[in-house]
N, C-alpha and C positions, 0 to 999 in steps of 0.2 A: 689320810684323812678316809675317815668314814663317808661313805656317803650311799644313799636308799632314792631309787626315785621309783614313783611308784606312776604307771599310765594304766590306763581303757576304763576309766570312771567315764561313762553319757547314760544322758536317759535311757530309759527302757523301761517296756511295761512289763506288768504284773504277767507270770507264766512264760516271760523271757528269759534269756540267758546273757551271761556278761564274761567276759576274763580280764582280771587286774593282773598285770605284771609289775616285778619290782626288782629291779637290776641293781645288783652291789658291786663294789669293787672287789670283794673277796669270796670265799665258801664259807656261810657262818649258818647256825641256825637260826632260821625265823619264824617270823610268824604276822598273821593279818588280827590286827584289830580294828575296832567298828566304833564310832563316838556318834549321838546323836545333840543338837543342843540343849544344854543344859542337864546333857543326862551324862555316866559318867561311862569311862571309854571301856569294850567288854571285850573278850577274847572271840576270836574265831576259830582261829587254826591254827597249826603250826605245823615245822616238818624240821627232822634233823637231818641235818645235810649227809651230814656219813654215810648214816644206814637207810636215811630213807624215810622212818619212823614218822605217823602224822598222827595227828590229834587234832580232835572237833569241839566246836560247842555243842551244845545237844540240840539247837535251834536251827544247825546248819548240818546236821548227820543228813549222809546219804542225799543233799541237794549240791554242795559244795564238797570240791577237790581242790585240797593243795597238792602243787606238784616241784620239782626242781629242774634246772634243765643246767647243765654241769658245763657244756663249751657256753653259756652265756652269763655263769653266776648269777641266772635271772632264778625267781622263786617266781609260781605265776596262782592264783587263785580263780577254778574253772566255778560259777555261781549260775545254777542251773533253777528251773521252777522259782521264779526269783517272784518275791510276795514284797506290797508296800510296806507290810515292816523292817524290809533289809534296804531301806533307804536308812544312810548314814556317812558320813563320811569316812572312808575306809583306808586304814594308814598298816603299813610296813613295818616291820620292828625286827633290827638284828640282834644277837645276844656276842659280843665282841668283848669285851674285858669282862665279864661276869657271866654268874648262870642267868643273871635275868637279862632283859631286853634293856638295853643303854644307850641306844641307837635307835633312832626313828626318819622316818619318809616325811616328807609333808604333808601327806594324803590326796585321797583323788573322792570328790563326789561322785555318789552313786546314786542318784533318785529312781525310786519303781513307782510307776503311775501306776495307779487305779483300773 
């Protein structure tokens, strides 16, 4: 059974940094998404596990970095220069059975205060 467990979401001040982690049972192509109440879930960043190719939403380029830890089967999202508009619930997701993200974590709250 595939399990994705996020951690690291805490209250942070604008301009600060935070690191989210997502542990998985195996190595998958993975991504981070975020969603605010009443809004659609939006893509944040993704990483191809085998070669490490990354992709980012324009809104986070230069501020967020996605990375993987092969030894721990963990994907992290380093978030710097956080803004109040980054406040969301952040979800990690994995491509397990298809080319789409078909497994999701439970989400971790990231409030950014101004």
